[in-house]
N, C-alpha and C positions, 0 to 999 in steps of 0.2 A: 135777632136776625129773622126775617120773614122766611117763608119756604124757599129753599135753595132752587136756583135755576141750573139747568144742565146744558152742556154743549158737547157734542161729539167732535173730536178732533183727531186728525192723523198725528201720531206721536212726533214725527220729525217736524211737522209744521208748528206744533206746540213748542217744541224745544227751540226752534228758531225765534218764535215770538218772545220767549223768555229773555232772549238777548236784546230785543228791541224795546220791550216794555209794554207792547200792545199786540193783540191777536186780531187779525183782520180777515179771517176766512169766514164766510157766511155759512156755507154748507159744502158738501163734497164738490170740489172743482170750481166753486164760485166765491169770489171775494166780496167783501163789504161794498166796495165801490161798484161792482157789477149788480149786486142784488139790492142794495140800498139799506140793508139791515143785516144783523147776524141772527140766524135761526137759533133759538133756545127751546128747551122743553122743560116740563115739570117731570118729577121722577116717574109718575105713572105713564107718561107719554113716551118715555125713552125706548121701550121695546118696539113700538110701532115705527118710530123714526129709524131705528136700526134696520128693521125689515124693509122699509120703503126705500131708504137711501143706499143701503149697503148689501142687502140680501145676504148671501153667504160670505161675502167678501168683507169680513169685519176684523181682519187681522190688523194689528198695529194701531188699533183705535184706543183712545183714552177718553174718559169722561171727565170733563172739567166741571167742577162744582163751584158755582158762582154765587157769591153773596150779593143779592140785589142792593143792599144798603151801601155797597162800595162802588156802585156805578154812578157816573156823572151824567151819562146820556139816558134818555128815556127808554123805558121798556113798555111796549104796547102789546096787549093780548089781542090777536087778530085771527080770524078764520081764513083758511085758504079759499073756501067757497062759501057762499051765503048759507047760513044755518049750520055750518060745519064746526068742528071742535076748534077752540081758540088756543093758539100757541103763542108763547112770549117771543117777541122780536126786539132785539137791542138796536136802537138807531144811533149807532156810533161804534167806535172800536172797543174791544174788550180789554180793559187794563189788566195786565198780569196780576196786579195787586188785588183785584177783585176775585181771583180764583183762589179759593180757600182749601181746595183738595183736588188732586189729580189721581185717578185710578184707572188701571187697565180695564177695558170693557169686560173681559172675562172675570176679573175680580169683583167688579160691580155686580154682575149677575150672581156670582157665587154668594156674595154677602147679602144680597136682597133675598135670595132663596132661604138663607139661614134666618133672616128676620121674619119671613113669612111662615116658617115652620112652627107648629104649636110646641110649647114648652112643656 
C-alpha cells in the first residue's frame, strides 16, 4: 500500500454510507456531485484541514483511512491556488471497501501525539 489518504467525515454520514457501499460527501456540507470530487488529505495535512473546515466544531468527526490501491477512480494532487500546497482529490465516489480504518478524530490526534513523542 502506498501512503494512506485521509478523509474527514461526520460519523452519521459515514454510517449511512456503509449501508449503501459508497460515500459521496466531498467536504463539510458539499457532495461529490456539487464539488466534482471528494477532498482527501495526507496525514500531515489533516490538522490544517480540521482547522480550516471545522474550527472548534470537530465533534462527531471520524478519520477515514483510505487505501489508494483500492480506488477505481483517479486521485489527482491539486493546489487550491497557483503555487499552493497540493491536496489529493478523488474524482468519483469513495467505495466503503477502500476504507481500511475508521478512527474518531480525537483518537487520531491522541495516537499521532504518541507516535511523535521520543521513546
